[in-house]
N, C-alpha and C positions, 0 to 999 in steps of 0.2 A: 546747575552750577551758578553760584552767586558771582556778581561782578568782581568782587575782591579775590575770589579764587582764580579768576581768569588772569588777573594781574600778578598775583603772587601765589603760584601753585605750591601745595604741600608735596611731600615726598611721593605719596601715592599718585597724585595728579601728574607729577612730572614723569613717573614711570608709565602711566597711561599714555601721555603725550609722546614719549620716546617710543613706546611700543607701537603706537599708531603710525608714527613716522617710519619706523622700520617696516611695518606691514605695507604701507602704501608704496614705499621705495622698492621693496621686494616684489610686489605685484607687477610694477612697471618693469623691473629687471627681468622677471620671468618671461614677459612678452619679448623683450630684446633677446634673451637667451634662446627662446624657442625659434626666433628668426636668425640665429647664429650671428649676432651682432657683437662687436668687440666689448661693449660695456653691458654688463648683465646684472644679476641680482646683487652681488656685493657692491658694485659701484653705485647703483641707484639707491640701495638701502643706506649706504654710508653717507651719500650726499644728503638724503632726506633726514637721517638722524642728526648730522652735523648742523643742518639748517634749523631743526627744532631746538637743538641745544643752544645755538646762538640766540634765537629769539627768546627762549626762556631766560637766558642770561640777562638779556636787555630788560625783560619784563621784571626780573627780580632785582638786578643791580641798579636799574634806572627808574624803577617803579612804573614801568610802562611809558616813560617820557617819550612824546611824539617825535622829537628831534633825534633821540637816540635810536628809536625804532626805525625811523626813516634812514638813518645812516647805516644801520645794520642790514636792512633790506637791500639798500643800494649796494653795499659791499658784497653781499651774498650773490646778487644777481650778476654783478661784474665778475666776481671770482669764478662762479660756476660757468659763465660764458667761456672763460678760458679753458676750463676742463672739457667742456662740450667741443670746443674747437679741436681738441686733440683726437676726436674720433672722426672728424671730417677729412675725407680724402678726395683730392681733385685729380682726375685722370684727364690730363690736358690732351693727350693723343686721341682719346675716345670722346672728348668734349662732354664729360659727365662728371657729376659729383655723387659721392656716396657718404653716408653717415649722418646726413642732416636730421633725419627723424630720430636717430639715437641721440644726437646732440640736443635736440628739442626735448626728448624725454628725460634727459639728465636735468635740463633747465626746469622742467615740470616737477621732477622729483625734489628739487630744491624748494620750489614754490610750495609744494605740498607739505614739505618738512616745516616751512615757515608757518604755514596754516595750522599744522598739528601742534607746533610749539606754542602758538597763540591760543590754543584750546578751542578752535572753531571746528567741531566735529561735523556739523552739517555741511559747511563749506568743503571740508576735506572730502567727504563722501560724494558730493556733487561733482567736484573738480576731478576726482579720481574716476568716477563713472564716465564723465565726458571724455577724459583722456583715453580710457580703455576703449570707448566706442571708436575714437579716431584711429588708435593703434590696431584694433581688430578689423575694422571695416574700411578704413581709409585706403589701404593698398588695393584691395579688390575693387573698390569704387573707382579709384584712379585708373586702374588697368582697363576696366569696362568702358569708362568714358574715352580713354585713349583709343581703344579699338573702334569705338563708334565714330569718333572724330576722324581718325586716320582712314577708316574705311571709305568715307566720302572723299577724301583728299588723296587717295592712293593714285599712283601713276597708272596709266592704262596698261592692261595686260598685253603682252606680246605673243604673237602666234608662233 
């Protein structure tokens, strides 16, 4: 891909970028669906597609102007933060919070969409791989560490 095609993609390249955004968003959404979380395939795919479209709009409309790109990225990050906040639930009586990982995955879906929109395939693949590692193995690792740490700090057994 030549530098000019990164800045102003033709129709075929736009389709590839939107398709890539749809794919990475859907992959993240499948993980959330499998864990029965409130935001799944459609939410993640739409966030990623929308982010890719906005970035391509800036690339085409502003010829990749750095200031325009910075404002678009800032707006997407802030806007998606509000969307992610909608899946976070605070259970005050139980002193626990749920939905943070799903909110973070929505935020990552937006970032991956932006990267797809910019035409950075290698960065997309690396970031998606790292995200999937966290989503697939982070929970079991947290639980294993928690058991290990709490095991040493457990109250003494009663007879």
